[in-house]
Each structure stands twice: as structure tokens, then as C-alpha cells.
C-alpha positions as CSV (number, residue, x, y, z in Angstrom):
1,M,-13.9,33.5,12.4
2,D,-12.8,37.2,12.7
3,W,-13.1,37.5,16.5
4,F,-14.9,36.0,19.4
5,L,-16.2,37.4,22.6
6,P,-16.8,34.4,25.0
7,S,-18.5,36.5,27.7
8,I,-21.5,37.1,25.5
9,N,-21.1,33.8,23.5
10,W,-21.1,35.2,20.0
11,A,-18.6,35.9,17.2
12,K,-18.6,38.3,14.3
13,N,-20.1,36.6,11.3
14,H,-20.5,33.3,13.1
15,V,-22.9,31.8,15.6
16,V,-21.0,29.7,18.3
17,S,-22.3,27.1,20.8
18,Y,-19.2,26.6,23.0
19,E,-19.8,26.9,26.8
20,T,-16.1,27.6,27.6
21,L,-13.2,29.0,25.9
22,K,-11.3,25.9,26.6
23,E,-13.9,23.9,24.6
24,L,-13.4,26.3,21.6
25,E,-9.7,26.3,21.9
26,E,-9.6,22.4,21.7
27,E,-11.5,22.6,18.4
28,L,-9.2,25.1,16.7
29,D,-5.9,24.7,14.8
30,P,-3.1,25.5,17.3
31,Q,-1.0,26.8,14.5
32,A,-3.7,29.4,13.6
33,F,-5.1,30.3,17.0
34,F,-3.3,31.1,20.3
35,R,-4.8,31.7,23.7
36,I,-3.1,34.9,24.9
37,N,-4.8,35.0,28.3
38,R,-7.7,33.5,30.4
39,S,-10.3,35.0,28.3
40,E,-9.0,35.7,24.7
41,L,-7.8,33.8,21.7
42,V,-6.1,35.4,18.6
43,H,-6.1,34.2,15.0
44,R,-2.8,34.6,13.4
45,P,-4.0,36.1,10.0
46,F,-5.8,38.9,11.8
47,I,-2.9,40.1,13.9
48,E,-2.1,43.6,12.6
49,K,0.4,45.1,14.9
50,L,2.4,44.2,18.1
51,D,3.5,46.6,20.8
52,R,5.8,45.8,23.7
53,P,4.8,48.0,26.6
54,D,7.0,46.1,29.0
55,K,9.1,42.9,29.0
56,N,6.2,40.8,30.4
57,S,3.4,41.5,28.0
58,I,2.6,42.2,24.4
59,C,-0.2,44.4,23.2
60,I,-2.0,43.0,20.1
61,S,-4.0,45.0,17.5
62,L,-6.2,43.0,15.3
63,H,-7.7,43.9,11.9
64,G,-11.3,45.2,12.4
65,F,-11.2,45.1,16.1
66,P,-11.1,48.4,18.0
67,E,-9.5,47.3,21.2
68,Q,-5.9,46.2,21.9
69,L,-5.6,42.7,23.5
70,I,-2.8,42.0,26.0
71,T,-1.1,38.7,26.6
72,S,-0.8,37.5,30.2
73,Q,2.6,37.5,31.8
74,A,2.6,33.7,32.0
75,L,1.8,33.3,28.3
76,T,4.0,36.0,26.7
77,A,7.1,33.9,26.0
78,A,5.0,31.1,24.5
79,F,3.1,33.7,22.4
80,R,6.5,35.0,21.0
81,N,7.5,31.4,20.2
82,W,4.1,30.6,18.5
83,L,4.6,33.7,16.2
84,E,8.0,32.5,15.1
85,F,6.4,29.3,13.5
């Protein structure tokens, strides 16, 4: 899966049938996918660039996705730890 937009329930190149992001998250490999905030998951191989606009968040650029994603303040430290694996 390249990327997933839960608000419209579809993914690039894939049809998905999950009602909630939590259901999808439970099916995915936690070493490959990380939930960065309440509405977005990232797939490790598609992370292209990380920026640090402040100490409480990280901006993530993904291959083939035009928008930057931002970690929630509560999950930024866990995301940094996940990246180190």
C-alpha cells in the first residue's frame, strides 16, 4: 500500500474495507507502519524526508504523496523511537 486516506475509505492501488483507522492499524505490521496522529499512518519504506519545525512535531514527506504529514505532539517521541529500529 502506498498511502491511505481514511476519510474517503480508499488507497492508491488498493481497495480497502476498514471502517476505522484503528482496525487497519491492528492488521498492519507495527515495524513497517506507524500511526503518527489520529488520522494518518505512515509506511516506513515510503518516508522520503523528515523536517523538524519545532521540538514537539516532525513533518514527514512521503514518496509520491504531495502533502507533508505532521506527527501529533503526543506521538512524536514514539515516532522517533520507531524510526531507530
